[in-house]
Biotite code that builds the C-alpha atoms (Angstrom):
import biotite.structure as struc

atoms = struc.array([
    struc.Atom([-95.978, 75.981, 47.163], chain_id="A", res_id=1, res_name="MET", atom_name="CA", element="C"),
    struc.Atom([-96.914, 78.399, 49.918], chain_id="A", res_id=2, res_name="ALA", atom_name="CA", element="C"),
    struc.Atom([-100.546, 79.420, 49.706], chain_id="A", res_id=3, res_name="GLU", atom_name="CA", element="C"),
    struc.Atom([-101.283, 82.674, 51.467], chain_id="A", res_id=4, res_name="HIS", atom_name="CA", element="C"),
    struc.Atom([-104.360, 84.085, 53.089], chain_id="A", res_id=5, res_name="ASP", atom_name="CA", element="C"),
    struc.Atom([-105.473, 87.599, 52.214], chain_id="A", res_id=6, res_name="ARG", atom_name="CA", element="C"),
    struc.Atom([-103.266, 89.046, 54.925], chain_id="A", res_id=7, res_name="ASP", atom_name="CA", element="C"),
    struc.Atom([-100.176, 87.211, 53.658], chain_id="A", res_id=8, res_name="GLY", atom_name="CA", element="C"),
    struc.Atom([-100.022, 84.541, 56.376], chain_id="A", res_id=9, res_name="VAL", atom_name="CA", element="C"),
    struc.Atom([-99.275, 80.982, 55.267], chain_id="A", res_id=10, res_name="VAL", atom_name="CA", element="C"),
    struc.Atom([-102.259, 78.718, 55.955], chain_id="A", res_id=11, res_name="ASP", atom_name="CA", element="C"),
    struc.Atom([-100.676, 75.680, 57.619], chain_id="A", res_id=12, res_name="GLU", atom_name="CA", element="C"),
    struc.Atom([-103.900, 73.673, 57.572], chain_id="A", res_id=13, res_name="GLU", atom_name="CA", element="C"),
    struc.Atom([-104.187, 74.159, 53.825], chain_id="A", res_id=14, res_name="TYR", atom_name="CA", element="C"),
    struc.Atom([-100.534, 73.239, 53.321], chain_id="A", res_id=15, res_name="GLU", atom_name="CA", element="C"),
    struc.Atom([-100.983, 70.036, 55.297], chain_id="A", res_id=16, res_name="GLU", atom_name="CA", element="C"),
    struc.Atom([-104.129, 69.155, 53.331], chain_id="A", res_id=17, res_name="ALA", atom_name="CA", element="C"),
    struc.Atom([-102.252, 69.660, 50.052], chain_id="A", res_id=18, res_name="VAL", atom_name="CA", element="C"),
    struc.Atom([-99.356, 67.486, 51.259], chain_id="A", res_id=19, res_name="ARG", atom_name="CA", element="C"),
    struc.Atom([-101.751, 64.768, 52.396], chain_id="A", res_id=20, res_name="ARG", atom_name="CA", element="C"),
    struc.Atom([-103.636, 64.831, 49.082], chain_id="A", res_id=21, res_name="ALA", atom_name="CA", element="C"),
    struc.Atom([-100.420, 64.580, 47.077], chain_id="A", res_id=22, res_name="ARG", atom_name="CA", element="C"),
    struc.Atom([-99.185, 61.714, 49.219], chain_id="A", res_id=23, res_name="ARG", atom_name="CA", element="C"),
    struc.Atom([-102.483, 59.871, 48.764], chain_id="A", res_id=24, res_name="MET", atom_name="CA", element="C"),
    struc.Atom([-102.348, 60.463, 45.006], chain_id="A", res_id=25, res_name="THR", atom_name="CA", element="C"),
    struc.Atom([-98.835, 59.011, 44.812], chain_id="A", res_id=26, res_name="ARG", atom_name="CA", element="C"),
    struc.Atom([-99.945, 56.003, 46.855], chain_id="A", res_id=27, res_name="THR", atom_name="CA", element="C"),
    struc.Atom([-102.961, 55.549, 44.589], chain_id="A", res_id=28, res_name="GLY", atom_name="CA", element="C"),
    struc.Atom([-100.823, 55.537, 41.463], chain_id="A", res_id=29, res_name="TRP", atom_name="CA", element="C"),
    struc.Atom([-98.404, 53.105, 43.086], chain_id="A", res_id=30, res_name="ARG", atom_name="CA", element="C"),
    struc.Atom([-101.311, 50.803, 43.970], chain_id="A", res_id=31, res_name="THR", atom_name="CA", element="C"),
    struc.Atom([-102.725, 50.997, 40.453], chain_id="A", res_id=32, res_name="MET", atom_name="CA", element="C"),
    struc.Atom([-99.295, 50.241, 39.023], chain_id="A", res_id=33, res_name="GLY", atom_name="CA", element="C"),
    struc.Atom([-98.978, 47.192, 41.248], chain_id="A", res_id=34, res_name="ALA", atom_name="CA", element="C"),
    struc.Atom([-102.443, 45.950, 40.276], chain_id="A", res_id=35, res_name="LEU", atom_name="CA", element="C"),
    struc.Atom([-101.866, 46.432, 36.556], chain_id="A", res_id=36, res_name="VAL", atom_name="CA", element="C"),
    struc.Atom([-98.372, 44.949, 36.755], chain_id="A", res_id=37, res_name="GLY", atom_name="CA", element="C"),
    struc.Atom([-99.624, 41.965, 38.732], chain_id="A", res_id=38, res_name="GLY", atom_name="CA", element="C"),
    struc.Atom([-102.467, 41.401, 36.295], chain_id="A", res_id=39, res_name="THR", atom_name="CA", element="C"),
    struc.Atom([-100.107, 41.514, 33.312], chain_id="A", res_id=40, res_name="VAL", atom_name="CA", element="C"),
    struc.Atom([-97.716, 39.114, 35.061], chain_id="A", res_id=41, res_name="PHE", atom_name="CA", element="C"),
    struc.Atom([-100.484, 36.606, 35.846], chain_id="A", res_id=42, res_name="VAL", atom_name="CA", element="C"),
    struc.Atom([-101.841, 36.908, 32.306], chain_id="A", res_id=43, res_name="ALA", atom_name="CA", element="C"),
    struc.Atom([-98.359, 36.243, 30.910], chain_id="A", res_id=44, res_name="ALA", atom_name="CA", element="C"),
    struc.Atom([-97.981, 33.158, 33.105], chain_id="A", res_id=45, res_name="LEU", atom_name="CA", element="C"),
    struc.Atom([-101.409, 31.896, 32.023], chain_id="A", res_id=46, res_name="ALA", atom_name="CA", element="C"),
    struc.Atom([-100.519, 32.476, 28.365], chain_id="A", res_id=47, res_name="TRP", atom_name="CA", element="C"),
    struc.Atom([-97.229, 30.622, 28.813], chain_id="A", res_id=48, res_name="LEU", atom_name="CA", element="C"),
    struc.Atom([-98.977, 27.689, 30.483], chain_id="A", res_id=49, res_name="ALA", atom_name="CA", element="C"),
    struc.Atom([-101.601, 27.594, 27.729], chain_id="A", res_id=50, res_name="PHE", atom_name="CA", element="C"),
    struc.Atom([-98.930, 27.681, 25.023], chain_id="A", res_id=51, res_name="THR", atom_name="CA", element="C"),
    struc.Atom([-96.966, 24.850, 26.655], chain_id="A", res_id=52, res_name="ILE", atom_name="CA", element="C"),
    struc.Atom([-100.162, 22.804, 26.979], chain_id="A", res_id=53, res_name="PHE", atom_name="CA", element="C"),
    struc.Atom([-101.081, 23.473, 23.349], chain_id="A", res_id=54, res_name="LEU", atom_name="CA", element="C"),
    struc.Atom([-97.643, 22.440, 22.095], chain_id="A", res_id=55, res_name="VAL", atom_name="CA", element="C"),
    struc.Atom([-97.772, 19.282, 24.211], chain_id="A", res_id=56, res_name="TRP", atom_name="CA", element="C"),
    struc.Atom([-101.315, 18.487, 22.997], chain_id="A", res_id=57, res_name="PHE", atom_name="CA", element="C"),
    struc.Atom([-100.412, 18.904, 19.312], chain_id="A", res_id=58, res_name="VAL", atom_name="CA", element="C"),
    struc.Atom([-97.220, 16.859, 19.781], chain_id="A", res_id=59, res_name="TRP", atom_name="CA", element="C"),
    struc.Atom([-99.137, 14.053, 21.534], chain_id="A", res_id=60, res_name="ALA", atom_name="CA", element="C"),
    struc.Atom([-101.877, 14.084, 18.890], chain_id="A", res_id=61, res_name="TRP", atom_name="CA", element="C"),
    struc.Atom([-99.327, 14.011, 16.057], chain_id="A", res_id=62, res_name="ALA", atom_name="CA", element="C"),
    struc.Atom([-97.549, 11.036, 17.654], chain_id="A", res_id=63, res_name="ASN", atom_name="CA", element="C"),
    struc.Atom([-100.762, 9.108, 18.173], chain_id="A", res_id=64, res_name="GLY", atom_name="CA", element="C"),
    struc.Atom([-100.669, 9.030, 21.972], chain_id="A", res_id=65, res_name="ASN", atom_name="CA", element="C"),
])
């Protein structure tokens, strides 16, 4: 990964900037994964609650309560 200047010297500042950018990118993807995963989890819970309510409602209506 060593990036060299014209005279063949490794540019430490550039290397550090590349490392920092890659670290931030990994953190960004991790954050997006957590947000998407959390959203899917909450949506699944909401769907489950809605389904249970719907089943209960139809059962109560069918039994005349």
